[in-house]
TIVO-2410 file (N, C-alpha, C; in nm, 3 decimals):
# residues 98
REC num residu      c1      c2      c3 atome chaine
REC   1      M  11.922  10.663   4.532     N      A
REC   1      M  12.053  10.695   4.588    CA      A
REC   1      M  12.156  10.605   4.519     C      A
REC   2      N  12.260  10.665   4.463     N      A
REC   2      N  12.361  10.584   4.395    CA      A
REC   2      N  12.471  10.542   4.492     C      A
REC   3      R  12.560  10.458   4.444     N      A
REC   3      R  12.663  10.398   4.530    CA      A
REC   3      R  12.753  10.503   4.597     C      A
REC   4      S  12.792  10.605   4.524     N      A
REC   4      S  12.880  10.706   4.584    CA      A
REC   4      S  12.809  10.783   4.695     C      A
REC   5      E  12.678  10.807   4.678     N      A
REC   5      E  12.603  10.875   4.784    CA      A
REC   5      E  12.592  10.787   4.908     C      A
REC   6      I  12.571  10.657   4.886     N      A
REC   6      I  12.562  10.564   4.999    CA      A
REC   6      I  12.695  10.558   5.072     C      A
REC   7      C  12.805  10.546   4.999     N      A
REC   7      C  12.937  10.538   5.060    CA      A
REC   7      C  12.969  10.665   5.138     C      A
REC   8      S  12.932  10.780   5.083     N      A
REC   8      S  12.962  10.905   5.152    CA      A
REC   8      S  12.880  10.917   5.280     C      A
REC   9      Y  12.766  10.850   5.286     N      A
REC   9      Y  12.685  10.850   5.408    CA      A
REC   9      Y  12.738  10.749   5.510     C      A
REC  10      V  12.774  10.631   5.465     N      A
REC  10      V  12.814  10.522   5.554    CA      A
REC  10      V  12.951  10.548   5.615     C      A
REC  11      E  13.046  10.599   5.540     N      A
REC  11      E  13.181  10.619   5.590    CA      A
REC  11      E  13.187  10.706   5.715     C      A
REC  12      P  13.118  10.822   5.720     N      A
REC  12      P  13.122  10.901   5.843    CA      A
REC  12      P  13.065  10.827   5.964     C      A
REC  13      V  12.964  10.742   5.941     N      A
REC  13      V  12.906  10.665   6.050    CA      A
REC  13      V  13.011  10.574   6.111     C      A
REC  14      Y  13.087  10.505   6.028     N      A
REC  14      Y  13.189  10.414   6.079    CA      A
REC  14      Y  13.307  10.489   6.140     C      A
REC  15      E  13.336  10.608   6.089     N      A
REC  15      E  13.439  10.690   6.151    CA      A
REC  15      E  13.396  10.731   6.292     C      A
REC  16      K  13.270  10.769   6.306     N      A
REC  16      K  13.219  10.805   6.438    CA      A
REC  16      K  13.222  10.685   6.531     C      A
REC  17      R  13.187  10.568   6.478     N      A
REC  17      R  13.185  10.447   6.559    CA      A
REC  17      R  13.326  10.414   6.608     C      A
REC  18      S  13.426  10.426   6.521     N      A
REC  18      S  13.562  10.395   6.564    CA      A
REC  18      S  13.610  10.494   6.670     C      A
REC  19      A  13.562  10.617   6.664     N      A
REC  19      A  13.599  10.715   6.766    CA      A
REC  19      A  13.536  10.682   6.901     C      A
REC  20      M  13.424  10.606   6.898     N      A
REC  20      M  13.355  10.569   7.022    CA      A
REC  20      M  13.428  10.461   7.100     C      A
REC  21      L  13.508  10.380   7.033     N      A
REC  21      L  13.560  10.259   7.094    CA      A
REC  21      L  13.639  10.282   7.222     C      A
REC  22      G  13.719  10.385   7.228     N      A
REC  22      G  13.803  10.405   7.344    CA      A
REC  22      G  13.747  10.503   7.444     C      A
REC  23      S  13.618  10.522   7.445     N      A
REC  23      S  13.561  10.626   7.531    CA      A
REC  23      S  13.440  10.574   7.608     C      A
REC  24      G  13.380  10.663   7.682     N      A
REC  24      G  13.258  10.630   7.755    CA      A
REC  24      G  13.142  10.602   7.663     C      A
REC  25      W  13.153  10.641   7.538     N      A
REC  25      W  13.047  10.615   7.441    CA      A
REC  25      W  13.026  10.465   7.421     C      A
REC  26      R  13.134  10.390   7.430     N      A
REC  26      R  13.123  10.244   7.414    CA      A
REC  26      R  13.036  10.185   7.525     C      A
REC  27      A  13.059  10.232   7.647     N      A
REC  27      A  12.980  10.185   7.761    CA      A
REC  27      A  12.833  10.226   7.745     C      A
REC  28      L  12.809  10.345   7.693     N      A
REC  28      L  12.673  10.391   7.670    CA      A
REC  28      L  12.605  10.304   7.563     C      A
REC  29      A  12.674  10.276   7.455     N      A
REC  29      A  12.618  10.192   7.348    CA      A
REC  29      A  12.584  10.053   7.402     C      A
REC  30      D  12.673   9.997   7.482     N      A
REC  30      D  12.647   9.866   7.542    CA      A
REC  30      D  12.526   9.871   7.635     C      A
REC  31      A  12.515   9.978   7.712     N      A
REC  31      A  12.402   9.992   7.804    CA      A
REC  31      A  12.269  10.003   7.729     C      A
REC  32      I  12.269  10.072   7.616     N      A
REC  32      I  12.148  10.085   7.534    CA      A
REC  32      I  12.102   9.948   7.488     C      A
REC  33      I  12.196   9.867   7.440     N      A
REC  33      I  12.162   9.734   7.389    CA      A
REC  33      I  12.117   9.642   7.502     C      A
REC  34      L  12.186   9.645   7.614     N      A
REC  34      L  12.144   9.563   7.728    CA      A
REC  34      L  12.005   9.601   7.777     C      A
REC  35      Q  11.977   9.730   7.780     N      A
REC  35      Q  11.845   9.776   7.824    CA      A
REC  35      Q  11.736   9.732   7.726     C      A
REC  36      A  11.765   9.739   7.596     N      A
REC  36      A  11.668   9.694   7.495    CA      A
REC  36      A  11.637   9.546   7.514     C      A
REC  37      A  11.740   9.465   7.539     N      A
REC  37      A  11.719   9.321   7.559    CA      A
REC  37      A  11.637   9.296   7.685     C      A
REC  38      E  11.668   9.366   7.793     N      A
REC  38      E  11.592   9.348   7.917    CA      A
REC  38      E  11.447   9.394   7.900     C      A
REC  39      D  11.426   9.506   7.832     N      A
REC  39      D  11.291   9.554   7.807    CA      A
REC  39      D  11.213   9.454   7.721     C      A
REC  40      Y  11.279   9.395   7.622     N      A
REC  40      Y  11.213   9.297   7.536    CA      A
REC  40      Y  11.167   9.176   7.619     C      A
REC  41      R  11.254   9.128   7.707     N      A
REC  41      R  11.217   9.015   7.795    CA      A
REC  41      R  11.098   9.051   7.884     C      A
REC  42      R  11.104   9.168   7.945     N      A
REC  42      R  10.999   9.214   8.036    CA      A
REC  42      R  10.866   9.228   7.962     C      A
REC  43      L  10.869   9.291   7.846     N      A
REC  43      L  10.746   9.311   7.769    CA      A
REC  43      L  10.687   9.179   7.722     C      A
REC  44      T  10.772   9.086   7.681     N      A
REC  44      T  10.723   8.956   7.638    CA      A
REC  44      T  10.652   8.885   7.751     C      A
REC  45      R  10.713   8.887   7.867     N      A
REC  45      R  10.649   8.822   7.984    CA      A
REC  45      R  10.517   8.890   8.019     C      A
REC  46      R  10.515   9.022   8.012     N      A
REC  46      R  10.394   9.098   8.045    CA      A
REC  46      R  10.282   9.067   7.946     C      A
REC  47      L  10.315   9.056   7.819     N      A
REC  47      L  10.214   9.033   7.717    CA      A
REC  47      L  10.153   8.893   7.725     C      A
REC  48      I  10.223   8.800   7.787     N      A
REC  48      I  10.167   8.665   7.803    CA      A
REC  48      I  10.045   8.669   7.894     C      A
REC  49      T  10.052   8.749   7.998     N      A
REC  49      T   9.940   8.756   8.093    CA      A
REC  49      T   9.845   8.872   8.066     C      A
REC  50      H   9.889   8.971   7.989     N      A
REC  50      H   9.807   9.089   7.960    CA      A
REC  50      H   9.814   9.120   7.811     C      A
REC  51      A   9.766   9.029   7.729     N      A
REC  51      A   9.780   9.040   7.583    CA      A
REC  51      A   9.707   9.160   7.524     C      A
REC  52      V   9.615   9.219   7.596     N      A
REC  52      V   9.537   9.330   7.541    CA      A
REC  52      V   9.606   9.466   7.559     C      A
REC  53      E   9.720   9.469   7.621     N      A
REC  53      E   9.792   9.595   7.641    CA      A
REC  53      E   9.865   9.634   7.513     C      A
REC  54      L   9.795   9.708   7.428     N      A
REC  54      L   9.848   9.743   7.296    CA      A
REC  54      L   9.973   9.828   7.303     C      A
REC  55      D   9.985   9.912   7.406     N      A
REC  55      D  10.105   9.993   7.418    CA      A
REC  55      D  10.229   9.907   7.442     C      A
REC  56      K  10.212   9.798   7.516     N      A
REC  56      K  10.323   9.706   7.541    CA      A
REC  56      K  10.362   9.631   7.413     C      A
REC  57      A  10.263   9.590   7.337     N      A
REC  57      A  10.289   9.521   7.210    CA      A
REC  57      A  10.359   9.616   7.113     C      A
REC  58      S  10.318   9.741   7.112     N      A
REC  58      S  10.380   9.841   7.026    CA      A
REC  58      S  10.526   9.864   7.066     C      A
REC  59      E  10.551   9.871   7.194     N      A
REC  59      E  10.688   9.890   7.244    CA      A
REC  59      E  10.776   9.771   7.207     C      A
REC  60      K  10.721   9.652   7.217     N      A
REC  60      K  10.796   9.531   7.180    CA      A
REC  60      K  10.834   9.534   7.032     C      A
REC  61      R  10.741   9.575   6.946     N      A
REC  61      R  10.770   9.586   6.802    CA      A
REC  61      R  10.875   9.694   6.776     C      A
REC  62      R  10.872   9.802   6.855     N      A
REC  62      R  10.971   9.909   6.839    CA      A
REC  62      R  11.111   9.856   6.871     C      A
REC  63      I  11.122   9.773   6.972     N      A
REC  63      I  11.252   9.713   7.006    CA      A
REC  63      I  11.298   9.620   6.895     C      A
REC  64      E  11.206   9.543   6.839     N      A
REC  64      E  11.242   9.454   6.727    CA      A
REC  64      E  11.294   9.535   6.609     C      A
REC  65      R  11.227   9.648   6.579     N      A
REC  65      R  11.274   9.734   6.468    CA      A
REC  65      R  11.413   9.790   6.498     C      A
REC  66      F  11.437   9.828   6.624     N      A
REC  66      F  11.570   9.877   6.664    CA      A
REC  66      F  11.677   9.770   6.638     C      A
REC  67      L  11.647   9.645   6.674     N      A
REC  67      L  11.746   9.538   6.657    CA      A
REC  67      L  11.777   9.513   6.509     C      A
REC  68      Y  11.683   9.544   6.420     N      A
REC  68      Y  11.704   9.528   6.275    CA      A
REC  68      Y  11.765   9.653   6.210     C      A
REC  69      S  11.777   9.761   6.285     N      A
REC  69      S  11.811   9.891   6.227    CA      A
REC  69      S  11.960   9.910   6.201     C      A
REC  70      N  11.989  10.008   6.117     N      A
REC  70      N  12.127  10.049   6.092    CA      A
REC  70      N  12.188  10.108   6.219     C      A
REC  71      W  12.107  10.175   6.298     N      A
REC  71      W  12.155  10.235   6.422    CA      A
REC  71      W  12.210  10.128   6.516     C      A
REC  72      F  12.143  10.014   6.524     N      A
REC  72      F  12.194   9.904   6.605    CA      A
REC  72      F  12.331   9.862   6.553     C      A
REC  73      G  12.348   9.857   6.421     N      A
REC  73      G  12.477   9.821   6.362    CA      A
REC  73      G  12.587   9.920   6.394     C      A
REC  74      V  12.551  10.046   6.413     N      A
REC  74      V  12.649  10.147   6.452    CA      A
REC  74      V  12.691  10.126   6.598     C      A
REC  75      L  12.595  10.090   6.680     N      A
REC  75      L  12.623  10.073   6.823    CA      A
REC  75      L  12.697   9.946   6.856     C      A
REC  76      S  12.684   9.844   6.772     N      A
REC  76      S  12.736   9.712   6.810    CA      A
REC  76      S  12.783   9.633   6.690     C      A
REC  77      D  12.873   9.539   6.716     N      A
REC  77      D  12.915   9.443   6.614    CA      A
REC  77      D  12.824   9.321   6.612     C      A
REC  78      L  12.729   9.316   6.704     N      A
REC  78      L  12.638   9.202   6.711    CA      A
REC  78      L  12.544   9.201   6.591     C      A
REC  79      D  12.493   9.084   6.561     N      A
REC  79      D  12.389   9.069   6.459    CA      A
REC  79      D  12.255   9.083   6.531     C      A
REC  80      G  12.183   9.189   6.502     N      A
REC  80      G  12.057   9.216   6.569    CA      A
REC  80      G  11.953   9.107   6.547     C      A
REC  81      R  11.951   9.051   6.427     N      A
REC  81      R  11.856   8.942   6.398    CA      A
REC  81      R  11.887   8.819   6.484     C      A
REC  82      R  12.015   8.791   6.498     N      A
REC  82      R  12.053   8.676   6.580    CA      A
REC  82      R  12.022   8.702   6.727     C      A
REC  83      L  12.047   8.824   6.773     N      A
REC  83      L  12.016   8.859   6.911    CA      A
REC  83      L  11.866   8.841   6.937     C      A
REC  84      L  11.783   8.888   6.844     N      A
REC  84      L  11.639   8.871   6.861    CA      A
REC  84      L  11.600   8.724   6.860     C      A
REC  85      R  11.660   8.648   6.773     N      A
REC  85      R  11.634   8.503   6.768    CA      A
REC  85      R  11.674   8.438   6.900     C      A
REC  86      D  11.789   8.477   6.956     N      A
REC  86      D  11.834   8.422   7.085    CA      A
REC  86      D  11.741   8.463   7.199     C      A
REC  87      L  11.695   8.588   7.197     N      A
REC  87      L  11.601   8.632   7.300    CA      A
REC  87      L  11.472   8.550   7.293     C      A
REC  88      K  11.422   8.531   7.172     N      A
REC  88      K  11.300   8.451   7.156    CA      A
REC  88      K  11.321   8.307   7.199     C      A
REC  89      A  11.438   8.252   7.168     N      A
REC  89      A  11.467   8.114   7.207    CA      A
REC  89      A  11.473   8.102   7.360     C      A
REC  90      A  11.533   8.200   7.424     N      A
REC  90      A  11.542   8.197   7.570    CA      A
REC  90      A  11.404   8.208   7.635     C      A
REC  91      L  11.314   8.279   7.568     N      A
REC  91      L  11.179   8.295   7.619    CA      A
REC  91      L  11.084   8.188   7.562     C      A
REC  92      G  11.138   8.100   7.480     N      A
REC  92      G  11.059   8.003   7.405    CA      A
REC  92      G  10.973   7.911   7.487     C      A
REC  93      G  11.010   7.884   7.610     N      A
REC  93      G  10.930   7.799   7.694    CA      A
REC  93      G  10.804   7.869   7.743     C      A
REC  94      M  10.794   7.999   7.715     N      A
REC  94      M  10.680   8.074   7.762    CA      A
REC  94      M  10.569   8.070   7.658     C      A
REC  95      E  10.450   8.045   7.700     N      A
REC  95      E  10.336   8.039   7.610    CA      A
REC  95      E  10.313   8.175   7.544     C      A
REC  96      G  10.287   8.174   7.415     N      A
REC  96      G  10.253   8.297   7.346    CA      A
REC  96      G  10.371   8.373   7.287     C      A
REC  97      V  10.492   8.326   7.305     N      A
REC  97      V  10.608   8.393   7.248    CA      A
REC  97      V  10.612   8.366   7.099     C      A
REC  98      Q  10.631   8.470   7.022     N      A
REC  98      Q  10.634   8.455   6.876    CA      A
REC  98      Q  10.774   8.470   6.823     C      A
***
């Protein structure tokens, strides 16, 4: 993919994002991110006591991929990597948190 193809793809995404700012879409985007953070906390706590639950571990990895994704960047101005680092730090006192 060359630079002009990338730009033609990225520009509509940011146009859509700017259209979201003054609407209910902003509240929905915020709710998605808050729910992902809460789910990550819940799954981490669950995996400490039930480490063999592979579906929970898979869901936790899916949330991590979401936080690193371009889609997360469309929904928020936050740095997904930093958010994940902060979530891990907040859970850091818990045994088994990676």
